[in-house]
C-alpha positions in Angstrom: 13.6 0.1 -39.5 14.5 3.7 -38.8 10.9 4.8 -39.3 9.7 2.1 -36.9 12.2 3.2 -34.3 11.1 6.8 -34.6 7.4 5.8 -34.2 8.2 3.7 -31.2 10.5 6.2 -29.5 8.0 9.0 -30.2 5.1 7.0 -28.6 7.2 6.1 -25.6 8.2 9.7 -25.1 4.7 11.0 -25.3 3.3 8.4 -22.8 6.1 9.1 -20.3 5.9 12.9 -20.8 2.1 13.1 -20.4 1.9 10.8 -17.3 4.9 12.4 -15.6 3.7 15.9 -16.4 0.5 15.1 -14.4 2.6 14.0 -11.4 4.6 17.2 -11.6 1.5 19.5 -11.9 -0.9 18.0 -9.4 0.9 15.7 -6.9 1.3 18.5 -4.5 -2.5 18.7 -4.2 -2.2 15.7 -1.9 -1.8 17.1 1.6 0.6 16.0 4.4 -0.9 14.6 7.6 1.7 16.4 9.7 0.3 19.8 8.6 -3.2 19.2 10.2 -3.9 21.0 13.5 -6.3 18.9 15.6 -8.6 20.2 18.4 -10.4 17.5 20.4 -11.7 17.1 23.9 -13.3 14.1 25.7 -16.4 14.3 23.5 -14.3 13.3 20.5 -15.8 10.3 18.5 -14.5 6.9 19.5 -11.8 5.4 17.3 -11.2 1.7 17.3 -7.7 0.7 16.1 -7.7 -2.9 14.7 -4.4 -4.7 14.3 -3.9 -8.3 13.0 -0.8 -10.0 14.2 0.7 -13.3 12.9 4.2 -14.1 14.2 5.1 -10.4 14.8 7.2 -10.8 17.9 10.0 -8.6 16.5 7.8 -5.5 15.7 4.5 -5.8 17.7 5.7 -4.2 21.0 7.1 -1.0 19.3 4.0 -0.7 17.1 1.6 -1.0 20.1 3.6 1.3 22.3 3.2 4.0 19.6 -0.6 3.4 19.5 -0.8 3.4 23.3 1.0 6.7 23.3 -1.5 8.5 21.1 -2.8 11.8 22.3 -6.3 11.2 21.0 -8.8 11.3 23.9 -11.2 8.5 23.0 -9.4 5.4 21.8 -9.6 1.7 21.9 -7.1 -0.8 20.5 -8.1 -4.3 19.4 -5.3 -6.7 18.5 -6.1 -10.1 17.0 -3.4 -12.7 17.6 -3.9 -14.7 14.4 -2.6 -18.2 15.1 0.9 -17.0 16.0 3.5 -19.7 16.8 6.1 -17.4 18.2 6.0 -15.1 21.3 3.5 -12.7 19.8 0.7 -14.0 22.1 2.9 -13.6 25.3 3.9 -10.1 24.4 0.2 -9.1 23.7 -1.0 -10.6 27.0 1.7 -8.7 29.0 0.7 -5.4 27.4 -3.0 -6.3 27.9 -2.5 -6.6 31.6 -1.1 -3.1 31.9 -3.4 -1.1 29.5 -7.2 -0.8 29.9 -7.7 0.5 26.3 -6.1 -2.6 24.8 -8.2 -5.7 24.0 -6.4 -8.9 22.8 -8.3 -11.6 20.9 -6.5 -14.9 20.4 -7.6 -16.7 17.2 -6.6 -20.3 16.9 -8.6 -21.4 13.8 -9.3 -19.9 10.3 -12.8 -20.3 9.0 -13.2 -21.7 5.5 -13.5 -19.0 2.8 -11.3 -16.4 4.5 -7.7 -15.1 4.1 -6.2 -15.1 7.6 -5.5 -11.3 7.8 -8.9 -10.4 6.4 -10.8 -12.6 8.9 -8.7 -11.1 11.7 -9.6 -7.6 10.7 -13.3 -8.6 10.4 -13.2 -10.3 13.8 -11.7 -7.2 15.3 -14.4 -5.0 13.8 -17.2 -7.1 15.4 -15.8 -6.2 18.8 -15.2 -2.5 18.0 -17.4 0.2 19.5 -15.9 3.1 17.6 -17.6 5.5 15.2 -14.3 5.2 13.3 -12.3 2.1 12.5 -8.6 2.2 11.8 -7.2 -0.9 10.1 -3.4 -1.0 10.4 -0.5 -3.5 10.5 1.5 -4.9 13.4 4.7 -3.3 12.2 3.5 0.3 11.9 4.8 2.9 14.2 2.9 6.2 14.6 3.7 9.6 16.0 1.6 10.5 19.1 -0.5 13.0 17.1 -1.3 10.7 14.2 -4.8 9.6 15.1 -5.9 13.1 16.2 -4.6 14.6 12.9 -6.3 11.9 10.8 -9.7 12.2 12.4 -9.5 16.0 12.2 -8.7 15.7 8.5 -11.7 13.5 7.9 -14.0 15.9 9.7 -12.6 18.9 7.9 -13.0 17.3 4.5 -16.3 15.4 5.3 -14.7 12.0 4.3 -15.9 8.5 4.8 -12.4 6.9 4.3 -8.9 8.2 4.7 -5.8 6.3 3.4 -2.4 7.5 4.5 0.8 6.6 2.8 3.5 5.7 5.4 7.1 6.7 5.5 9.1 3.6 4.5 12.6 2.9 5.9 15.2 0.4 4.9 18.1 -1.5 6.4 20.3 -1.5 3.3 20.8 0.4 0.0 19.1 -2.3 -2.1 15.8 -1.9 -0.2 16.3 1.8 -0.3 16.5 1.6 -4.1 13.3 -0.4 -4.3 11.5 2.1 -1.9 12.3 4.9 -4.3 11.0 2.9 -7.2 7.9 1.9 -5.3 7.2 5.6 -4.5 7.6 6.5 -8.1 5.2 3.8 -9.4 2.7 4.4 -6.6 2.3 8.0 -7.9 2.3 6.9 -11.5 -0.2 4.1 -11.3 -2.5 4.9 -8.4 -2.6 8.7 -9.0 -3.6 9.5 -5.4 -4.7 13.0 -6.3 -7.4 11.5 -8.5 -8.6 9.2 -5.7 -9.7 12.3 -3.9 -12.0 13.3 -6.7 -15.5 11.7 -6.2 -16.0 11.7 -10.0 -12.8 9.8 -10.7 -12.6 6.0 -10.9 -9.2 6.0 -9.2 -9.1 4.8 -5.6 -6.4 4.2 -2.9 -6.3 1.8 0.0 -3.2 1.4 2.2 -2.6 -1.5 4.6 -0.6 0.7 7.0 -3.5 3.1 7.5 -7.1 2.7 6.3 -9.4 4.8 8.5 -13.1 4.5 7.8 -16.4 5.5 9.4 -17.9 2.4 10.9 -21.1 3.0 9.1 -19.2 3.2 5.8 -17.5 -0.1 6.6 -20.8 -1.8 7.1 -22.3 -0.2 4.0 -19.6 -1.6 1.7 -20.1 -5.1 3.1 -17.2 -5.2 5.6 -14.2 -7.6 4.9 -16.8 -10.2 4.0 -17.0 -8.6 0.6 -13.2 -9.2 0.1 -12.8 -12.3 2.3 -10.2 -14.0 0.1 -8.5 -11.0 -1.5 -4.8 -10.9 -0.8 -4.8 -7.2 -1.7 -7.5 -6.5 0.9 -6.2 -3.0 1.7 -6.4 -1.9 -2.0 -9.7 -3.5 -2.4 -11.1 -1.9 0.7 -10.3 1.5 -0.9 -11.9 0.4 -4.2 -15.0 -0.7 -2.4 -15.4 2.7 -0.7 -15.0 4.5 -4.0 -17.1 2.3 -6.1 -20.0 2.5 -3.7 -20.0 6.3 -3.9 -18.4 7.2 -0.6 -16.0 10.0 -0.1 -12.3 9.1 -0.1 -9.2 11.1 0.9 -5.5 10.4 0.7 -2.6 12.0 2.7 1.1 11.5 2.8 2.1 10.3 6.3 5.8 11.2 6.4 7.0 11.9 10.0 3.7 10.5 11.3 3.5 6.9 10.1 6.5 4.7 9.7 7.2 1.1 8.6 10.4 -0.8 8.2 10.2 -2.1 4.6 11.6 -5.6 4.5 15.0 -6.8 5.8 16.3 -8.1 2.5 15.6 -8.3 -1.2 14.5 -11.9 -0.8 12.0 -10.9 1.9 10.8 -8.1 -0.3 10.3 -10.4 -3.3 8.4 -12.9 -1.1 6.2 -10.2 0.4 5.3 -8.5 -2.9 4.5 -11.7 -4.6 1.4 -12.0 -2.5 -0.3 -9.1 -4.3 1.6 -9.2 -7.7 -0.7 -11.8 -9.2 -3.8 -9.9 -8.2 -2.3 -6.8 -9.9 -2.9 -8.6 -13.3 -6.1 -10.4 -12.1 -4.3 -13.7 -12.1 -4.1 -13.6 -15.9 -0.9 -14.8 -17.7 -1.8 -12.7 -20.7 -2.2 -9.6 -18.6 1.0 -10.4 -16.7 2.9 -10.6 -20.0 1.4 -7.4 -21.4 2.1 -5.5 -18.2 5.7 -6.7 -18.0 6.2 -5.8 -21.7 4.8 -2.3 -21.0 7.1 -1.9 -18.0 10.1 -3.1 -20.0 9.5 -0.9 -23.1 8.6 2.2 -21.1 11.1 2.1 -18.2 13.9 -0.2 -19.1 14.5 -0.1 -22.9 14.7 3.7 -23.2 17.9 3.8 -21.0 19.5 1.1 -23.1 18.3 2.5 -26.4 20.3 5.7 -25.9 23.4 3.6 -26.7 22.1 1.3 -29.4 19.7 3.3 -31.6 20.5 5.9 -34.3 19.3 9.5 -34.2 16.7 10.8 -34.0 15.2 7.8 -32.0 18.3 8.1 -29.7 17.4 11.6 -28.7 13.8 10.8 -28.1 14.8 7.9 -25.9 17.3 10.2 -24.1 14.4 12.7 -23.5 12.3 9.8 -22.1 15.1 8.7 -19.7 15.6 12.3 -18.6 11.8 12.7 -17.9 11.7 9.5 -15.9 14.8 10.5 -13.9 13.5 14.0 -13.1 10.1 12.9 -11.9 11.7 10.1 -9.9 13.8 12.8 -8.1 10.8 15.0 -7.7 8.6 12.4 -5.9 11.4 11.0 -3.8 13.3 14.2 -3.0 11.9 14.6 0.5 12.9 11.0 1.4 16.6 11.8 1.2 17.3 8.8 -1.0 20.6 8.7 -2.8 20.1 10.7 -6.1 21.9 8.2 -8.3 19.2 5.6 -7.5 17.2 7.4 -10.3 19.6 5.9 -12.8 18.9 2.4 -11.6 15.2 2.5 -12.4 15.8 0.0 -15.3 17.3 -2.4 -12.8 14.6 -2.1 -10.1 11.9 -2.3 -12.8 13.4 -5.6 -14.0 13.0 -6.9 -10.4 9.4 -5.9 -10.4 8.9 -7.6 -13.8 10.5 -10.8 -12.3 8.1 -10.6 -9.3 5.0 -10.2 -11.4 5.9 -13.1 -13.8 7.1 -15.4 -11.0 4.0 -14.7 -8.9 1.5 -15.2 -11.7 3.2 -18.4 -13.0 3.6 -19.9 -9.6 -0.1 -19.1 -8.7 -1.2 -21.0 -11.8 1.1 -23.9 -11.3 0.0 -24.3 -7.7 -3.6 -23.3 -8.5 -3.5 -21.0 -5.6 -1.3 -19.0 -3.3 0.6 -19.9 -0.1 0.7 -17.0 2.4 2.1 -17.3 5.9 1.7 -21.1 6.1 -1.8 -21.3 4.6 -2.9 -22.3 1.1 -5.7 -20.4 -0.6 -7.2 -22.1 -3.8 -7.2 -19.9 -6.9 -10.8 -20.8 -7.9 -12.0 -19.5 -4.6 -9.9 -16.3 -4.7 -11.1 -15.4 -8.1 -14.7 -15.3 -7.0 -14.0 -12.1 -5.0 -14.1 -9.3 -7.6 -14.6 -5.6 -6.9 
């Protein structure tokens, strides 16, 4: 038994040490959008910002005001009111009357074979005249220089696609805790520094800020290629990379901001939409992924108290490595430092979300999202 524990604890430590060492060594190669110095005049390429909105009356006005306040000289904003039943449409019409660069499209029906948001984004793209298309969400607030800096970054680095990770804010400590955990896993799993390497298979797509050349968007098949993918933002980035186009990633702190869920329940409901896609709707992969999360990020913290030496010391070293890298990647976000010790707890929440989402998807043979049901057999046809 002692030998088995030593083997398991050694393997756990090596996996965590190697993966976390990569984060420590190369994460800083990802640049910050705020550090870009743009220089544009009226000859700047046209950027079309495309925003889908379904029942967004609480956030849409602030988000659009931030877009209308951009200092970029050649901009159009296209908002698709996607079957909203609240005051979203009224708010959009009022803003539309006062701003010539804003175009509002009211969509009352969803064509067969489309996820609502994906069709809204595609519909917006058909009305866009820009050489660049920015796909963003209706709750994203941007600093006035965001678009200018992003376009300048793309030009400077000769990119076809730029994904920007937003600054996430919370209304309570529980969501703050999950934000820290999300940032840690985002770095660990997506490895954004590798996405910038044309030779790497890693890719990044971010719903809050996906900026593409219009010609690249058409070349990858537009949103038609991912019409029923709930993780459309991630898949858009994967399409760009898999088709050989140049991708870049930046951190958008102080430039791009979202309010990340009002409660833990809202967060669980929101993350469930993509969780089943993370394991490709496979119960076996869901179970294996959750076991990996448990034995790598939960068990080491408990094993410190229940295993004998030398396994105990290896698990302690593993827990310390996780804690230190968590503090490293979240340091600039001013999160409470002791959240690092709660990674086992927040990881258990993620495990619960993945299992619940996968099981529910199979029981329902599809997913419900914002009042619409999407059959599993149709969703699974869209693979990238």
